[in-house]
C-alpha positions as a printed Julia matrix, in Angstrom:
283×3 Matrix{Float64}:
  79.49   97.65  104.38
  76.6    97.35  101.97
  76.5    94.66   99.28
  73.92   95.19   96.58
  73.09   92.12   94.31
  71.09   92.82   91.16
  69.47   89.91   89.32
  69.47   91.11   85.67
  66.56   89.19   84.04
  68.17   85.77   84.78
  66.33   82.57   83.64
  67.92   80.22   86.13
  68.04   80.19   90.01
  70.36   83.1    90.34
  67.71   85.28   92.19
  67.02   82.58   94.74
  70.74   82.07   95.31
  71.04   85.75   96.13
  68.17   85.64   98.51
  69.63   82.6   100.29
  72.89   84.35  100.44
  71.26   87.56  101.82
  69.45   85.3   104.49
  72.71   83.53  105.56
  75.04   86.53  105.74
  73.07   89.64  106.49
  74.24   91.3   109.7
  74.67   94.71  111.34
  78.14   94.77  109.71
  77.11   93.62  106.13
  73.89   94.98  104.82
  72.68   93.03  101.79
  70.1    94.25   99.33
  68.79   91.91   96.6
  67.2    93.75   93.61
  65.86   92.81   90.23
  66.26   94.68   87.0
  64.3    93.28   84.09
  65.83   95.61   81.45
  68.64   93.4    80.13
  72.09   94.78   80.11
  74.88   95.24   82.66
  74.56   99.11   82.61
  70.94   98.92   83.61
  71.76   96.5    86.41
  74.66   98.82   87.66
  72.35  101.93   87.51
  69.78   99.9    89.53
  72.31   99.04   92.04
  73.87  102.48   92.11
  70.53  104.33   92.76
  69.77  101.9    95.7
  73.19  102.44   97.29
  73.3   104.38  100.49
  76.95  104.5   101.35
  79.58  107.25  100.91
  81.52  105.17   98.43
  80.72  102.71   95.73
  82.5   100.1    93.62
  81.3    97.51   91.13
  82.14   93.88   90.32
  81.29   91.58   87.45
  79.5    88.29   87.98
  82.05   86.09   86.4
  85.14   87.45   88.41
  86.39   87.13   91.95
  87.17   89.81   94.65
  90.36   89.0    96.67
  89.81   88.52  100.32
  91.9    91.64  101.35
  90.37   93.92   98.77
  87.95   95.8   100.9
  90.37   95.99  103.84
  92.96   97.58  101.55
  90.27  100.04  100.16
  89.27  100.89  103.71
  92.76  101.69  104.6
  93.25  103.84  101.58
  89.93  105.75  102.41
  91.4   106.51  105.78
  94.79  107.57  104.43
  93.26  109.76  101.58
  89.92  110.84  102.82
  89.62  113.66  100.16
  90.31  111.34   97.29
  87.35  111.19   94.7
  88.53  107.89   93.31
  90.72  105.15   94.59
  91.9   102.88   91.75
  93.69   99.63   91.92
  95.18   96.83   89.75
  93.96   93.3    89.04
  95.08   89.96   87.83
  93.81   88.92   84.41
  93.61   85.09   84.24
  93.6    83.48   80.73
  94.37   79.79   80.05
  95.71   79.34   83.58
  98.21   82.29   83.41
  97.83   85.43   85.33
  99.13   89.01   84.31
  98.72   92.34   85.89
  95.86   94.58   84.54
  96.1    97.35   83.59
  99.62   97.28   82.3
 100.45  100.71   83.96
  98.64  103.13   86.36
  97.64  106.66   85.67
  94.73  109.23   85.6
  95.02  110.84   82.11
  92.21  110.45   79.74
  94.51  110.57   76.73
  96.49  107.54   77.92
  93.24  105.74   78.93
  91.99  106.07   75.4
  95.29  104.45   74.01
  95.04  101.55   76.41
  92.44  101.32   79.29
  93.58  102.42   82.7
  90.2   101.66   84.49
  87.71   98.88   83.96
  84.44   98.08   85.66
  85.64   96.86   88.92
  88.94   98.74   89.4
  87.92  101.88   91.16
  86.07  103.16   94.24
  84.06  106.43   93.87
  83.45  108.91   96.59
  79.87  110.19   96.46
  80.32  113.85   97.69
  83.23  114.38   95.5
  81.21  114.03   92.3
  77.9   115.65   93.49
  76.14  112.63   92.15
  77.52  109.41   90.71
  77.46  109.51   86.88
  75.0   106.87   85.48
  76.23  104.1    83.02
  75.11  104.42   79.52
  72.34  101.86   79.16
  72.33  102.01   75.33
  75.89  100.4    75.2
  76.43   96.76   75.08
  80.3    96.55   74.74
  83.06   98.73   76.09
  80.67  100.23   78.58
  83.37  100.56   81.21
  85.83  101.99   78.79
  83.24  104.84   77.97
  82.29  105.24   81.56
  85.8   105.73   82.72
  86.41  108.23   79.99
  83.71  110.35   81.55
  85.13  109.8    85.09
  88.54  110.73   84.11
  87.34  113.82   82.27
  85.47  115.02   85.53
  87.85  114.08   88.35
  91.2   116.03   88.6
  94.15  113.81   88.58
  95.34  114.89   92.01
  91.98  113.49   93.35
  92.76  109.98   92.07
  94.77  107.52   94.24
  96.12  104.31   93.04
  96.9   101.16   94.99
  99.58   99.59   92.96
  98.76   95.92   93.64
  96.19   93.48   92.33
  93.03   93.23   94.46
  90.72   91.49   92.01
  90.76   88.5    89.57
  89.34   88.68   86.16
  88.58   85.36   84.62
  88.92   85.96   80.76
  87.6    83.33   78.45
  85.3    82.78   75.48
  82.28   82.46   77.8
  83.09   85.34   79.89
  80.89   88.49   79.77
  83.18   90.32   77.33
  84.38   87.23   75.36
  87.1    87.67   72.68
  85.29   88.18   69.37
  85.22   91.74   67.94
  83.45   91.07   64.69
  80.22   89.86   66.29
  79.97   93.12   68.19
  81.46   95.48   65.67
  78.4    97.8    65.74
  78.33   97.92   69.48
  81.89   98.71   69.85
  81.65  101.46   67.36
  78.7   102.87   69.27
  80.77  103.14   72.39
  83.5   105.04   70.55
  80.83  107.32   69.16
  79.47  107.95   72.71
  82.86  108.97   73.73
  83.33  111.28   70.9
  79.98  112.89   71.52
  80.97  113.42   75.11
  84.26  115.21   74.07
  82.29  117.33   71.65
  79.61  118.36   74.12
  82.18  119.23   76.75
  84.49  120.88   74.16
  87.4   118.72   75.06
  89.25  119.31   71.85
  93.08  119.04   72.78
  94.85  117.8    69.66
  96.45  114.98   71.71
  93.09  113.84   73.08
  91.6   113.69   69.56
  94.66  111.85   68.35
  94.19  109.3    71.12
  90.57  108.75   70.2
  91.63  108.38   66.52
  94.28  105.97   67.71
  91.47  103.83   69.36
  89.2   103.98   66.33
  92.0   102.61   64.19
  92.86   99.93   66.75
  89.15   98.65   66.45
  89.16   98.76   62.68
  92.47   96.9    62.47
  91.23   94.29   64.85
  88.03   93.78   62.66
  90.11   93.54   59.52
  92.54   91.16   60.99
  89.72   88.87   62.15
  88.3    89.06   58.64
  84.87   87.61   59.66
  82.63   90.49   58.38
  80.95   90.66   54.88
  83.23   92.37   52.39
  81.19   95.57   52.3
  81.6    95.95   56.04
  85.31   95.29   55.9
  85.54   98.11   53.27
  83.59  100.29   55.6
  86.31   99.7    58.42
  89.05  100.41   56.02
  87.45  103.79   55.27
  86.74  104.29   58.94
  90.45  104.02   59.81
  91.38  106.44   57.01
  88.69  109.05   58.08
  89.95  108.83   61.72
  93.48  109.61   60.59
  92.35  112.57   58.36
  90.46  114.21   61.3
  93.49  114.78   63.58
  96.33  117.28   63.54
  98.8   116.76   60.82
 101.66  116.0    63.13
 100.02  112.73   64.34
  98.98  111.4    60.86
 102.17  109.68   59.86
 102.33  107.86   63.2
  98.68  106.78   62.89
  99.32  105.54   59.45
 102.24  103.51   60.8
  99.89  102.14   63.6
  97.36  101.17   61.02
  99.89   99.2    58.85
 101.61   97.57   61.82
  98.33   96.59   63.53
  96.48   95.23   60.37
  99.5    92.75   60.11
  99.1    91.49   63.61
 101.31   94.0    65.48
 100.56   94.61   69.11
 101.09   97.2    71.68
 101.79  100.17   69.34
 100.17  102.25   72.06
 103.46  102.14   73.94
 105.13  104.07   71.13
 102.13  106.45   70.46
 101.89  107.3    74.07
 105.26  109.03   74.01
 103.86  111.63   71.4
 100.53  112.59   72.92
């Protein structure tokens, strides 16, 4: 097993802690690499680690989360049971205010469903190198929803029959105001929009134009707009922009989806949640 720790322009003693860990735990069974990436951003750090990886498989983790002790044993068993799988995905516990819930809410490998409500996040999959030719790099221009965008590209490339799910939690996500993602959308509105634009560009370049897929992307755009309008923390001119953003997203899809998207917008702006469960039945 190979563990790669990437210090991403830290200003404390993180790098030394990693070096101390390497010295203490390095063995013939656990190869530890400690790297530094001065370009700030999680995607740059992940790419640095990925390019240094020498194994047949790779997975990621975030610095404010925990890996359950049995996680890699479970993944190793899955590799042996499904040696031709391109991706092995698994569920996690999301802990917030002392309470845990399963994440994601359901399993699957369909890109359309992922756009409605994420099926994969940063840590929740293991990739096989030779199934992909080469591992896709993370988009270093993105500061939020990078894993959402990355997973879109993976699900577009990997046939659903080549994805295996372990339907149990193997990882613990600590969600809080000071976590990597945090909870505020308004302060990162531009970065969030940029991730959706990156997904749209990918769909355009690869001619992924199924009506249901485009409707799911419109759903996500409207979801973001409604979150920002509900927070009501942006200047009035920007709030008006997001109102128009939602309307434009609705106009750009096939007519049969527009009434349901309008209902989604009206419901979500007033605080309604989980409308994706209904929309998922129609795409």
